[in-house]
N, C-alpha and C positions, 0 to 999 in steps of 0.2 A: 667617523659614523656612529660610532658608538655613544660619541659626546654630544651630537645632533638626535639620536635617538633618546637618549637621555633628557635633553632639551624637551623634546616635542611629547614625553611621557610628562616630565613634570610640569608642561603649560596644562595639558589636560587636568591633572589634579588642580590646580589652580584656578580652573575656569569651573570645576567641579564644587567648589567652596561657594560658587555666587548662586548654587540652583537651592532654594527651598526646603530647611528642614523637614517639610512634611514626608509623609512616604510617597516616593518615587515609582513611578510605572512606564514601560516604553509604551509608546504612540506611535503608531504606525498609521500611512494612508499613502494617498494621491492628491496631488493640487493638480488640476486639469482647469481648460479653457476651452469653452465651447465644445465640451465631451471629448479634447483632445488633451493628452498628458502634457505637463508643462516643465519642461528641463530648468532646472536653475533657478526655480523660484526658493524663497528667502523664508526659512522657518525659525520661528524663534521666540524662547519663553519671554514676554514682557517682564522687564525689572533685572534679568539676570544676563550671564553672557552665554548661556547656554543655547546654541542654534546650531541648523545645517541648512544643505542644498537638496533641492531635490534631484534625482538622477536622471538619465535620460528616458527612463519611463514615468517619470513624475513624482517617485516614491520617495518617501523620507522614513526616517526613522527617528526616533530623539525621547530624552528620558525627563518626566515633568510631573510636579504632586497635582493631585487633584486638586482644584480651585484653581490655579495656574491659569494663565491666559496665552494663549500661542498665537501668534501673527505670523500669517502667510502676506507675503508680498512679492512683486516682481513688476519690471519698469514698465509705464504706459499701463498699468492695472491699477484697478483698489485695492486697498491693504485690508484684509477681513480679521478681525480675529475672536476668537471662540474659546473658552473657558471649557479647560479640562474638567470632565465627569465621569462617569460609571463605565463609558464606553473605550477601551483601546484603541478604536479604529476613528481616524478624524479623515474624513474625505474633505475638502475641498475643491470650488469650481470658482475661480477669479475672474473679474468680469473686466472688458478694458474700460479706460476710463476716460471714454469717449461722451463727452456729454457736456460726454458729462460726458434850452434851451435858449439882452436882447428880449425881445417882445417875440417872436417866434418860439416853439417849442418843437422840437420832434418826439411825439408822444408816442411814436414806435417808427420802423424801419420801412413801413408799406406806405406811408404819405410822403409830402412834403414841411410837414408843418402845420401849427396852426397858431393863433394870438395865444399868449398866454392868459386873457381876459377869458377863451371860449375854453379852455381845457377841463373836462369833466373829471380827470382821473389824478394821480396821485404820480407827478413827476417830478424830481428833481435834476436838477442840472449843473453838470462841474464845468465850467467853463477852460478856453484853450490856455488863459493867462495862468490859471490856478494847476496846467500840468506842465507846463512847459518848464526846462531848466531844473528839473529836479535830478538827485543822482542816484534816485532808487532805482534798481535795474528792473523791475519789474513795475508794470502802469497801474494795477492794480492796486500795490501799495501808495500810491498816490491820492487815491480815492480815501484814505484813513481821516475821519475827522471834518471831512466835507459834507455829508449828506445825513441827515436825520434818520434813524432805521436803518444804514446800510453799516455794519457791522466788520469791521477788516480787521483782520489779526495776521500779524508776521509770524508764519511759520518758522523761519528760518533765516538768520542775518547772512548767510551763503550767497554768494553773489548770483543771481538768476532763480532763486528761489521763488513761487509763488505765494502767494498770503490766502488765508479761509477767508472767504466773503461770505456775509449773511445778509439777507434781506428780509427784514422782520422775524429774525429767529430761524429754528429748525422746522421746517414742516413734515420730517419721514425721519423716522428711527434706524431705516436700514437700509433706504433711500440716497438718492444723490441733493442733497441740497445747496448745489451750487449755484446762483443764476445762472440763468441764458444768457450768454454773451453774443451779441450782433456788431459786426462791423461793417459799414458799408452794404446793408443789407442782406450780408451771409454770416450765417451762424458759425462761429469758432470755436475749437477745440478749446477747453481750460486747459489751464496750466501751462499755455505756451506764451506766454506775455512777454517773455525776456526778449523773445524774437521781433517784438512791436517796438516803434519808434514812437511813444508818448507826444513826442513835438510835431509829429505829422496831424493830430487828433485838434478837431474844430472844438469837439465837445462831446460830454459823456453824458448821457441821460440816465437816469436810475428810473424802472418804471415798479411801482410798489404796489397798487391794486389793483381787482379784478378788473376795472375799466379800462385799466394802461395794459394789463398782460393777457386778458383772456382771447384776443387775438390771435395769439403764438401756441395755444390749445395745450396740449398736453406736455408743451418742454416749458411753459412757463408760471409752475407750481411754486420755485422759489424766488421769482421775479425775473426781470430781464434788466441787463445793463446796454444800453443801443450805444454804439461808438460812430461817430461822424469823422471822417477823414478832412482837412482841408481842400477847398476847391479853388480855381483860379478866380478872375475876374474878368467879366464879358468889358470891352472897351475899356481894357487899363492897360497900360505901356508894362512891359516885362519888369520885374522887379526881382532883385538878388538879394537872398540872405543869407549870412554867415553867422551861425553859432559856436562858440568856443568855450571849453569847460576845463578846468582841472583842480585838482585839490587830492586830500589824502583822507583816507580810513583809520580808525583806531579804535580799539576795545573801550565800551562805553563803560562798563561796569564790572567791577572784580569783588563781587561781594564776600565770595570765601576767605575767612583766615584760618591759614593750614600750618601744622607744627613744621618746627625747624630741625635741622639731624637730631639736637641733642633732644628735644623735648619726644620725637618722634621713637627715638631710640627706648629712651628710659620708660615710654608707653607701653612698648612693644615688650620689654623687659618684666613690666609689671602685669599685663594680660598674658605672658605666654604664648605670643604669638608674633612670629615677624623675626628680621634679624637680631634685632637686641634681645630676643630670647633664644636664639640658637648660634648667633655669630659669635660666641667666646672662643677662645684658644681650644677649648675642649670637645665644641659641637655646643656646650651650654651657654647660660645667660651672659651676655658680655659683663665685664667688671667696668667700673666707672670710669675706668684710665683706656680702656678699649673703646666706650662711649666718646670719650673727649677725643681721641685720635680720630673717628671714625667723622665725627662733627666737623673736623677742619672741610668738610665737604658740604656744601649747604646749595645744593642748585634749585635754582626757581623757574622750573620747568614752566612758569606760565611765560618766561622771557624766552624760552626757547621756541614754543609752540606760536606765539602771537608776536603780532610786527603791525609796524604802518604800511599802509598800503598805500598804493597808488591809483587815482581816479583819473580819466579824460575824458572829453566829448568834441567832437566836429562834424559839424552839418552844413550842407547848403542848399538851400530851398533856393526853387525858381517859381515864381507865380504870374500869371499875366490873362492878358486876353483880347481878342479881338471882336468886331461884332457879332461873330456868330460862332468863334470857339475861346475856350478857356480854359487853361490848364494850371496844374500844379505838380512840382517834381521836387523831390528831396533824396540827399543822398548822404548818409549819415555813418560816422563811426563811434564806438563808444566801448571803453574797457574801462573796468574796477577788480582791482586785487581785494581779495578778503584778507581780515585781522589774522588767519590764519595761514602761515605757509602755504605755497601750493594752490591755493583757490584763488580761482580767475576766472570772469568773464571778459569773452571780447564777442563784439555785436557788429555786423554791418549790414545796413538797411537800403532798400530802394524805395522810392514811390514814385506812381505815375497816375493823375488822375487827369484825366479827359471829358469833356461835355461839347459837343456839336449842335448847333441847329442847321439841319439840311434842310429846311425850308420855315415858314411862319408858322406850321401843325406838327412838323417831326423835328424830333430831339432825339438823340442818341449818345452813347459813352459808356466810360469804362474805367474800373478803379483797378490797379495792381500795386500790392506789398509783397517784397521778397526780403526777408529775414534770413541772416545766418549767425546763428549762434556756437562757439566753442566755451565749454565750460569744464575748466580742472575743478573735480568733485573731491569732498571728503568721505570717506568709507565709514560705515557705522557709526552717523552721526546722532544724536541723543540717544546714546546706550551704554551700557558700561561693558564695554568691550577694550582688550587689547590693541585694536584697531582705530580707536575714537580718538584724536587729541585731544579733545576738551576735558574728556575723563582724565587721560594722562598729565594733562596741565595741573589737576589738583590731587589725584590720587597718587603719581608719582611720588616714590620716594627723595625725599632731599639729599641724603646720604648717598645715591648713585650719580653716578657722572653720567655725560652723554658720551663719553669717548674712554675707552681703555688705554693700558701705557703703551701699547703698539699704535696708538693713532685711531684703531676702530670703533667704530659703533661698540658700544659694550652692551649687546643685546643678550638674550640669554630666558630662562625661566626667571621671574618675577622683576626682572629690568622694565617695566612697565612704561618708563618714558623714554628710553631708547629704543626701543621694541616700538613705540608709537611713531616717535622720530623716524626711523629708518624704514616705516613702512611708508610713510609721506615722501621722502624723497629718493627711494629706490623701486617704489612701486608706483604703480599709476593708476587712475580711472578718471576718463573726460568723456564728453557726450557732445556730439555734434548734433545740430539740429538745423534743417531748412525747413523752411514756412513759407507759405505763398498762400495770399488770401487776394483772389479777383474776382472782378464780375464784371458783366455786359450788361446793358439795358437799351432797349428803344422803346420811344413813347410817341402815339401818333394820335392828335385832335381828330376828331370825325363829325359827320354833322353837326348836330348844334347840340355843346354843355357835354359831349360824350370827350373820354380818353380810353383809351386802349396803351397798356405797356406790358413789356414782357422783359423779366430779370433772366440772369444766369449767373450762376454763382459757385465757385468753390474755394475749399478750404483745404490745404494740403499740407501736411506735416510729416518731415522723413526724422526719424533720429536713428545715430549709431553710436551705442555706449561701448566703451572700450576699456577692459581692466587687463591687468596684466602682473604679474610679479617676478622678480628678479631670484633667480633659483640661488643665490649666494645669499641673501636678505633672511632674516630669522623666521620673515611672514612667509616668505617661497620654500624653505627648507622642512615645512610643515604643512605644503599642500600634496592633497594625496590626487592621484594616487603619485608614488614616485619621488614625493616629496622635494622636487625638482622644478619650484615655479608653474604658473599656469598662463594662458593667456584666452583671454574670453571676448566672444564678440556679438553683440545684439544688435541686428539692422529690424527696424519696425518702421511703417507708414499709416498713417490714416489719411483718407481721402475721401471728404463731406462735398457730395452736391445739392445744390437746390435751382429749382426752376419756379418760377412763378408768373401765373397769367391774373392782368390786373384789369377789370373794366370798370369805368368811373361815368356816376351821369352827376355832375354838380351845376347846380342855376338858384337863382334869387328871385322871388317873387314878389310885387308891390315894394320893393326895397328894405323891408325888414327880414322876410322868412327866407331864410336860406337853408337849401336842402344839400346833402353831400351822401351820396352812395354808391359803393364799393362792393365787388361780387370778385372770388379771389379763388384760384386753382394751385394748387402748390404742389410739389413732389420731392421728395428730399432722400437723399441712400448715403450710408456711411459704408465704406469700406476697409477694415483694418486686415493686415498681415504684416507677421514676426517670424523672422528666423534668428537661431543662434546656435554657437558651436562654441567648446569649450576644448581647450588643448592644454597637454601636459609635458613636462620635460623640457624645458626653453635653454634654447641655445642664450650663454650669458650676456654675447654680441648683438640678440636681437632680440631683447626683450622689449616689448610694447607691437611685436609685429609678430603675425601670423607665420611668416618665415620660420620663425624659432622654436615652433614647435616639432616634436620630435614624433614621429609615424609612428603609430601604434603597432603592436605584434604581439604575440602570443607568449613571447620573451620577457620584453619588456613590460608589458600590461599597461602603455600608455595610450589608451584607446581613447579618440576625442568624442567627445558627446555633442551631439547636433539634434536639435528639435527646431518645431516652429508652429505657429497657429494662425488662422484664416478665420473669417466673420464678415459677414455683413449684415446690415439691417435697414428698413425705408419707413418712411411716415408718408401718407397720402393724405391730401386734405383739400375740403372744400370750405370757403366761408365767405362772412360779407360783414359790412360794416356801414350801419345808417346814422346819418348825422341830419340834426335839425336847430337852427339858430331863430333866436329871435332879437333880430337887432343887436345891441350890445347888452342886452339884459337876459337873458335866457338860453339854456343850452341844453341838448339830450344828446347821447348816443347809446346805440344798442348795436352788438356784436353778437354772431352765431359762427359756430366752425364746428365741422366734424370731420376727426381725425382717426386714420387707422396705421395701427403698425402690426409691422409680422413678429413680433415679442410675445404675442398672445395668441391662442386658437381662435377660429373662427367665428366661435359664439362671442366673444370679448373682444374682437379686432377693433371694433368701433366705437367712438364715445364721444359724446358732443361737450362742448363747453359755450357758456352764454355768459353775456356781461352787460349790464345796464348802466348807465352812469349820468347826471343830472347836475345842470350848476345854475345858481339865481345869484345874478350881480344887483346886490342892493343899494350899494352905491356907486355910481362910474361918474365920474367928473366930465366925463364928457356931457353925459345927458343930464347931473345935477349940481355941475359948476364946482369949482375949485377952492372956496373958502369956507370949507366945512372942516370938522376935526380930519373926518375917514376923508381919502381921497379913492379910495374902492373898499369893498366889502364884499366878498362873493362866498358864499356856502356853496358845498361839494357834496354828491353824496354818490356812493356806488356800491353796487352787489353784482356778483359775477360767481364761475366756479373757474376752476383751472383742474390739470391733470398732471401724472408723473408717471412716467415709464422707465425713470431709470436707473429704480431700486432692483431690477433684474437684470440679467443678461440675457444674449438671443438664444432663440429656441427653448428657452424656460420652460414650455408648455408641452414639452416631450423629456421623455427620459433617454439618459443617454447611458452607453454601456464601453467598459475599455479594461483593460486585462487586469487578471486578479488570481488570483489561487486561493488554494486550500491545503494545508497539511502538507505544505511544499511541491505541490503539485499545480502547474497553471492553469488558467481557465479564463474566463471573462466573469465580470461583476460590474453593479450598477455605478457609474460615476456621478450620474444626476439624476433625479428622481422627481420626474415631469408634474407637470402639474395644469391641467388641460383649463380649470376652473380660475387659473389667476384672471386678473383684471385690472385696471387703471386703478394707481390709488388715485381718487378725487379730491378735491375741496371747493370750500365756497369761502368768501371772500367777503365783508363789508369795512367800509369806509366814508366817513363822513369828516368834510376838513373845510377850513376857513383860510381863506389869504384875506389878507389886508394891508392896508396903505396907508400911512394917516402922517398928521405933522407935517404937511405938504410933501408928502412923500420922504420925509424922513427918516421914517419907522415905519419897516414892512416884515411880512414876514409870512410863516403858515402853520396853524396849529390843526393836528389830525387824531383821532381816535379811529382805531381797527380793530376788528374780530375775525380772526381766521380760522377754519378748523378744515381737519383733511382726515378725509376717510378711508376705510379699506387701505389702510398700511401694510406694506408689505413686513410680514415678520420671518423669520428663518426658524423652522421648526427642525426638533431632532426627535426621529422616530424612536421608538423601544429599541436596545441594541438587539436582541432576539428579531426584530423583526428582518436585519440586514439591508437595510436602507438609507441612503445619506441625507445628509439634510436636505429640505426641501422648504420653498418658500410658499407663503399665502399668505391673502389678505385677511389680516384680524389685527387691527388697531385704530386706533382715533386720537388724535391730539390736536390741540388748538392753542394759539400764538392772539394774546389781547392785548394793548397797549397803546403808548402815544407819542407821538412825533412833532417835535417844537424847531423850527426853524425860524430864527431872526437876526434883523439887522440893522441896527442904527447909527445914522450921518450927523454925529455930534457937532461937527465941525465941518463949514463948507463954503469958502472963498475961492476969489478968482485964484488964490494963489496957495491955500493952503484946505487939505480936507482931513479928516479924523473921524473913521466908522470903528464900530466894535460890532462882531458878530458871534453867534454860537448856533451850536443843535443841540439836540437832546434826544434820545430814544429811552422809554421804559419797555421792557417786553417780556412779559406773564406767560410762560410756556406751561402747560398742561397737560401729561400724557391721560388721555379720558378712559381709553378701554384699550385692551389687550386681547380681545377673543378669548381663547380656550382658557388663558393664565392671565394671573393678576399682578405678575412681577418676573423678572428673570435677571441674573448679574451680568454686566457688561463690562467686563475686566473689574477696575478698582470703582464702577459706578453700578447703582442700582437703575433698570427701569420696571417703575411699578405705578400703578394707575392711582390718580391723584398728585404724584409729584412731578415736577418739571424735567426736563431731557437733560441728561448730565447729571444728576443726585450722586453725589459721594455715598458711598457705602463702606464702615471701617466699624472697628471695632473703638471706643470709647477710653480714650487715655487718662486716667486721673491721678498721674503722677508719681513720684518714688516716695516708698517707704521708707525713714529717714533712721529707722531701726536697722536694717538690714539691706538696706539698698536694692528690695524686689520691686519690680514694676507692678503697677495698680493699673486695672481697668473697670468698667462697668458693666454691668451686666445689662438685662432689657429692664430689668425694675430700678434701675438706677444706681444701685449699691455697688460698692468699690469690691473689687475679688480681685485674687491675685492669678485667678487661672484664665490664660488667654483661650478664647475659643471664637471660630468666625461665627458661631451661632448667637455671638453676642453683638455683631454687627450691626446697627444703624443707619439711617440716613437723614442725621441732624446735622449735617454736617456743610449743607450749600451745594450749590452747583457750580460747575466747570464754565458754563455758559453765563457770561454775563447780562443780568436783565436791565443794569443802567449803562449806557455808554455814550457817546458824544464828541464833541470836539466846540472850540473857541479861538479869537484870538481878535486882533486888531490889524486895521490898515491906515498908514499915515503916508502922506503925499505934499511936500513941500517945494514949489516951482518942481524942480529937476529931480528932486529926492524922495524916493519911496523907501519906508520903513514899513516890515509887516509881519505876523508872528501865527503859529497855529500849533495850541495846544490840544492831545488829546487824552481822553480817559476812562474808565472802564469801573464800575462799581460794585460790590456786594455779589464777587465771585471767588472762588476758593480755588485751587493748583494742588495735586498732590507733588510734593518734593523728594520725587527717589535722590537727590543729589545727596540730602541731607543724612538719608535714611542710610546711606555708604559711608559716608563722612563720620557719622557716629554711630557705626557698629565696630566692637572689639572682633568680632569674627572675620573682619576684611583688615585688622591692623597690621598685615603684610604690606597694605598701600597707606598711605597718607591719611592723616586724620585730620578732624577739625579741634581748631584749638578749643572748644567747648568742650571736648572731651578732657581736659583736663581740671575741668569740675567735677567730674565723672565721683561717684559716692564711693567714699572706700572705710569710712569709718562711722560706727551706731553716732546716730546724731546730725550727720550732715544733711544739710537742706541743698539738694538740687534736682534738677528736671534731667540728670543723666544717672539712668540706673548702673547698679554694679555689673562688671564685665563676665561674672559668674551668673548671668541672666540673658537667656536668647533674647536679641533685639529683633521687635516684630512690627509689622505693619499697623500703625492706628491711628488714631486721627491727630496726633501729636504731629504727623507729617504732612497734615491737610493745612495748607496756610491761605491766610488772605492776600490774594494775587492783585487787588483793588490799586489803581497805580493811576496817576497824573504826569505827562509825558511833554516837554516840550518838544515838539515835534520836528519845527521847523520857524528859522528865523531868517529873512531876505533884507538885505540892504542893497538899494541899489540908486545908481544916478543917472540921469539921462541928459547927454550936453545938450546946451541950450541951443537955440535957431543960431544963432550969433558965430558960436564955435564951430556950427557943422558947417556954413556957408565958404567956410574958408577952407573947407575939406573935398575936394572935386570929386565929383561921382558918388558921393556916399550921402545919404539923407536923414540917417539916424546913426546913432552910437548910445548903446546901454550897457553899463557896467555894472557889476553887482557881485555880490560875495555873500554866501549862504551858507547856514550850519543845519545840520539834521540830526534828530535824536541826542540833543546837547544835556538834556537832564531828566532822572525820572525818579518821581519821590514814590514809594511804595515801602511797603511791610514784607513783602517776598524777600526771602533770603537766597532764591537761586539767581539762576544767572539772567532770566527776563521774566518780568510777570506776565508777560504778552507771547503768548504761544498758542500753537493752532490745536493742542492735543491736550489730554487732563496731564497726563505725567510728565513731570520736568525733569529731565535727564540731563546727560549733558550735551543741550543741542548748541548749535552755532549760534555764538551770541550774535545780538544786532549790533552793528558797528556804530560810532559816530562819525558823520562827515562831515567835512569840510572844504567848499567849492569856491572857486574864483570863475569869473566867466564874463564875456563880453557877447554882446548882440550888435553886429553890425549891420545896417540896408544900404545898397546901392541902386 
């Protein structure tokens, strides 16, 4: 027991080394949701290993220096970051993360689509062929590089992780910038895509301008992604399709060169930190002989933690139809091992779509998607902690072994590699998720030219997160209370219901004048509930089961912690859409929508959104002939508004109270400071575009210019400390996004046997913070929010190099003069932004008889990331862990020319750690062969066979020295690396 206590005490001292050397103070507060305490929420100091969890009352306490950023997070809720200021109390309210086409184009989920030449809005389509048979575990990652203006950034290579998706930049500072996702008319919860089977999708349409999105009103400020699943075919024989795929996953990049045992021990002896400094016979520095002996062990921790994983998928699709009924059904299984041990995703999916014509005027139908996933997760990803295997793979000391002389794990204080490995194999963290998306509809034509339609939809997600630690493990033996392991379980669900009624009138007059008018009523409701418990004193034979928890008593102090939360929200809407068309020459569209949300006080509950769009077909080969240079030349323009309510939680207009205290005495205290004056974030979008086709339709594409403006931004304000009030939200900001989208494809060769085409898309987006209300700027983590700058601008002290005379680090002051004094007051915003202004994709398609060969490259340019990895690997203060070989070039003698300062001076965050993260990535290569008809005829019951091989994330070109230049956050820690994937597959139709 004494040994365990010694290890625990030493561990705490080690963790404390990661805290900034600035003066610390104790920060306390309460984390809540919808006014209720939130037990088990994670509270961490960004960039360090310092962290804690909230207790049963949602309370926490930890030490942090002024200027540090504290992150508050909880499952199914939005992470919130707050910079430590003068106040010693930081209360935080976390919010649910619920919100979050061929010739015919699905411009929104409320209609059956329209001809491409009639479209007045900005809509881009990703077809089923572009989505099928990818080995990505989340369909949003499959959209990378496919659409101009759609930026998709992989947040993690961990199987099942969702990507960060943006349509034409960020439109809010603290609000939700995720687009609205619609699946078969049903709004679906963001970040649940791992439970969906992309092979079930017919197409994905990205709606970008006001004419396309205003019909969704308050939910559309960040754009809309409309997903349409596959349907059966009327009067078609039943067709069976089997898709099978298998392959491997492996680590794609190993960027860091770390020291070997001899190098590290000698370096530690030099800087007086670590085993090389204290591991000698008498507790002093090690001798050369002792270093030589210890260097016989040279563990490569990357080989320990990383692996070659296996991926496979199997799917059966059945589709067909009679004269009055059509159907599509699918059953699928998908599995992928992560490149890190233990990480894994399994997915089971089922889909059934049915449409039936009851008579010549009545149609009804249903869609149903059920998905179940089990995901083995990695703790503490993208952090510098003892539980993060990606940190351990590089920071683990090479002179340490995984096992001791007795064959047990060599765990304990300082053994970062073995500690992290044991934590992976003896402890657990996994998530089970059930997702159901379904809809029913009935449509009836009546009178003349009138149609009525009723839609009912549900999106239901149930999540179960289970965590457990073995009491005999090093991590479990340091878990309070009792130091005997723990078991924790969080169960939560989110149910979203939508009900829409539509009345439509459509007619054509004098052959050329078409009119289509629709009126709608819509009701949406979201209900969320969660419950969690944590128990301690685990029976070693029942690790991972709630039965293993020891019942708490006054004698053992092992009281379980229980908590939960419940909330709901709703939107009521009336809207209309009117369309007019003149032949194939001119089209106009007008939409108007009124939304009411219970997140606002009565005075601000309702908001109105509108849009108008026009197009004119200057050249139409059906009207003007096909012997011209251009076969089509359409100019489009749109103007309209949109709104956002997702930057705030429910009941934000009302103040809430909870438990508190003063002077050790219990009492009540404000948890949230209500603001009844809160109103919708509102935006105006302008768009002008040109769609063209020329050279006998061999070259075609789109060029668009957009100008989007958001007003009444949600900004979190911190009242004076003496007011005793917590943070509150108010409308106090403006932001703009201006840019260009270019989509282009050219068919260079086209014969009966051979076709070859090139395609590409490009986006330039200029984001500007126009106004911040009562303030002109505020610091947000390592970035600054300042009027006139783009969102995501880095804020740091300029690095000026190393003084050759004495090895002292040099910095720039605000006047551009070189100084030896490091102070945050000299921070500037001259270091770029972590939101890429340039992005896109390009590739080729080659078909020769039955052979297919295609590629996709993606890129992002002119953006920077904070490399937290190099800060730790190049910091002598952390020399008890492994160091980068760059440290071997450290200044040691007068006259040395180097970028690595002397160890006698403190290593500070500066512009040195901000790196160019621009990249070009070979995202996908596919080679396929379709068996010829002659060969197929000899195969009874088989109508087609396609065999293919595919590689994903095959190569990346970048100057960035971290794991991956492409990530969904500013700071590059030790995140789960994006894997390289090789797969082989077959599609067989019967």
